C-alpha positions as CSV (number, residue, x, y, z in Angstrom):
1,M,30.7,-18.5,3.8
2,P,32.8,-15.9,5.6
3,L,32.5,-12.3,4.5
4,T,35.3,-9.8,4.1
5,T,33.8,-6.4,4.8
6,Q,35.3,-2.9,4.5
7,T,33.8,0.2,6.0
8,N,33.5,3.5,4.2
9,D,32.7,7.0,5.6
10,P,28.9,7.2,5.2
11,S,29.2,11.0,4.8
12,S,31.2,10.5,1.6
13,V,28.7,9.9,-1.2
14,G,29.8,9.2,-4.8
15,T,30.6,6.4,-7.2
16,I,33.1,3.7,-6.9
17,P,35.0,3.0,-10.1
18,D,36.0,-0.5,-11.2
19,N,39.0,-1.9,-9.3
20,A,39.1,1.1,-7.0
21,N,40.5,1.2,-3.5
22,I,38.5,3.2,-0.9
23,S,40.8,5.5,1.0
24,G,40.5,5.1,4.7
25,S,38.9,1.7,4.5
26,A,39.5,-0.9,7.1
27,T,38.6,-4.5,7.5
28,A,35.7,-5.0,9.9
29,N,33.3,-7.7,11.1
30,L,29.6,-7.1,10.9
31,N,26.9,-9.4,12.3
32,I,23.9,-8.5,10.1
33,N,21.6,-10.3,12.6
34,S,22.6,-7.8,15.3
35,V,23.3,-4.2,14.2
36,S,23.2,-0.9,16.1
37,L,23.8,2.7,15.4
38,T,27.5,2.2,15.9
39,D,27.5,0.0,12.8
40,A,26.0,2.7,10.6
41,G,27.8,3.1,7.3
42,A,28.3,1.6,3.9
43,Y,30.0,-1.9,3.7
44,I,31.4,-3.6,0.6
45,C,30.9,-7.3,1.1
46,I,33.0,-9.8,-0.9
47,V,32.5,-13.5,-0.4
48,S,35.9,-15.1,0.2
49,G,37.1,-17.2,-2.7
50,E,34.5,-15.9,-5.2
51,S,35.1,-13.7,-8.2
52,S,31.6,-12.1,-8.5
53,A,31.1,-8.4,-8.1
54,P,30.9,-7.2,-4.5
55,A,27.7,-6.2,-2.8
56,I,27.3,-2.8,-1.2
57,L,25.4,-2.9,2.0
58,T,24.2,0.3,3.7
59,I,23.3,0.2,7.4
């Protein structure tokens, strides 16, 4: 299944309220089989077409 990922500034630590938008976020593609230092950050992963809660992935 394709993933929709959004990046967030890793230097900004806090909580994400329900139904929140992350300011400064942008759609990105991340290949979790091949990551590098340039991919560092926190990603919110939502499986397209699913209504489950998103997963937060930190690289």
